[in-house]
C-alpha positions in Angstrom: 25.7 3.1 -252.0 28.5 3.8 -254.4 29.7 0.9 -256.5 33.3 0.2 -257.2 34.4 0.1 -260.9 35.2 -3.3 -262.2 37.9 -4.1 -264.7 38.0 -7.4 -266.6 39.5 -9.1 -269.6 39.5 -12.8 -270.6 42.8 -13.3 -268.6 42.3 -10.9 -265.7 39.5 -9.5 -263.6 39.9 -7.1 -260.7 37.3 -5.2 -258.7 38.6 -2.0 -257.1 37.6 -1.1 -253.6 39.0 -0.4 -250.1 39.7 -2.8 -247.3 36.7 -1.3 -245.5 34.5 -2.4 -248.3 35.9 -6.0 -248.2 37.0 -6.8 -244.6 37.0 -10.5 -245.1 39.4 -10.2 -248.1 41.6 -7.9 -246.0 41.9 -10.4 -243.2 42.7 -13.2 -245.6 45.4 -11.2 -247.3 47.0 -10.2 -243.9 46.9 -13.8 -242.8 48.4 -15.0 -246.1 51.2 -12.3 -245.9 52.0 -13.4 -242.3 52.2 -17.0 -243.3 54.3 -16.2 -246.3 56.7 -14.2 -244.1 56.9 -17.1 -241.6 57.7 -19.6 -244.4 60.4 -17.3 -245.8 62.1 -17.0 -242.4 62.0 -20.7 -241.8 63.5 -21.4 -245.3 66.3 -18.9 -244.5 67.1 -20.5 -241.2 67.2 -24.0 -242.7 69.4 -22.7 -245.5 71.9 -21.1 -243.1 72.0 -24.3 -241.0 72.7 -26.4 -244.0 75.5 -24.2 -245.1 77.0 -23.9 -241.7 76.9 -27.6 -241.0 79.1 -28.6 -243.9 81.6 -31.1 -242.7 85.0 -31.9 -244.1 88.2 -30.4 -245.1 88.5 -26.7 -246.2 92.3 -25.9 -246.1 95.7 -27.6 -245.9 98.8 -26.0 -244.3 101.3 -26.3 -245.9 99.9 -27.3 -249.2 103.1 -28.9 -250.4 105.6 -31.5 -249.3 108.3 -34.0 -250.2 107.6 -37.0 -252.5 109.1 -39.2 -249.7 106.3 -38.1 -247.4 106.5 -37.9 -243.6 105.9 -34.1 -243.7 103.7 -32.7 -240.9 100.5 -31.1 -242.3 97.5 -29.4 -240.7 94.0 -29.8 -242.1 91.4 -27.1 -241.2 87.7 -27.9 -241.6 84.6 -28.9 -239.7 83.2 -32.0 -238.1 86.4 -33.9 -237.5 85.8 -36.9 -235.3 87.7 -40.1 -234.4 87.4 -42.7 -237.2 88.4 -40.5 -240.1 90.5 -41.7 -242.9 92.6 -39.2 -244.9 94.2 -39.9 -248.3 96.6 -38.0 -250.4 96.4 -39.0 -254.0 94.8 -42.3 -252.9 97.5 -43.1 -250.2 96.6 -43.2 -246.5 98.0 -40.5 -244.3 99.9 -41.5 -241.1 99.9 -40.3 -237.5 96.5 -38.6 -237.6 95.9 -36.5 -234.5 92.5 -34.9 -234.2 93.2 -31.7 -232.1 89.6 -30.5 -232.3 86.5 -30.8 -234.5 88.1 -28.2 -236.8 91.8 -29.1 -236.8 93.8 -32.3 -237.6 97.6 -32.8 -237.7 99.1 -35.7 -239.7 102.1 -37.0 -241.6 101.8 -37.3 -245.3 102.3 -40.6 -247.1 104.9 -40.7 -250.0 103.5 -39.7 -253.3 104.3 -38.9 -257.0 105.6 -35.5 -257.9 102.8 -33.1 -258.7 99.4 -32.1 -257.4 97.1 -34.7 -255.8 93.6 -34.7 -254.3 93.2 -34.8 -250.6 90.2 -36.9 -249.4 88.7 -37.1 -246.0 86.4 -40.0 -245.4 84.3 -39.7 -242.2 83.1 -42.4 -239.8 79.9 -42.8 -241.8 81.8 -43.2 -245.1 81.0 -39.7 -246.5 83.9 -38.2 -248.4 85.1 -34.6 -248.8 87.5 -34.0 -251.6 89.8 -31.0 -252.2 90.9 -31.4 -255.8 94.6 -31.0 -256.5 95.1 -29.4 -253.0 98.5 -30.9 -252.2 101.7 -30.7 -254.3 104.4 -33.3 -253.9 107.9 -31.9 -254.7 111.3 -33.6 -255.1 113.7 -32.8 -252.3 116.1 -30.1 -253.3 119.8 -31.1 -253.3 122.0 -29.2 -250.9 
């Protein structure tokens, strides 16, 4: 019978040989690789689901309005449900109409000139903030 060469050092030891010479090791390695592949796929699925389920506001159309307020604005996002509170620079929006779980129409409150945060507070109290996402402007004189 032919012996496989052996390599070793204080930090590493490896015996060469084919899978035929070590069938038990081969089965263990195949099993470990299958398990590793399954775990990787599960982690990928969980990661995609976590990213896809992000609730809250993503976009505002238009992103500007009059300092006097009462401008109609549409919010685009995910997970919109009854019971939401929406604030522009700390002031509550009015006339909130949830058209779907991805679209809300509302009237802006009055606000100071400049950029303000837009905050959506869901029914569970979780907040989503778009920093400086809405700009209040003074009405132009005609």
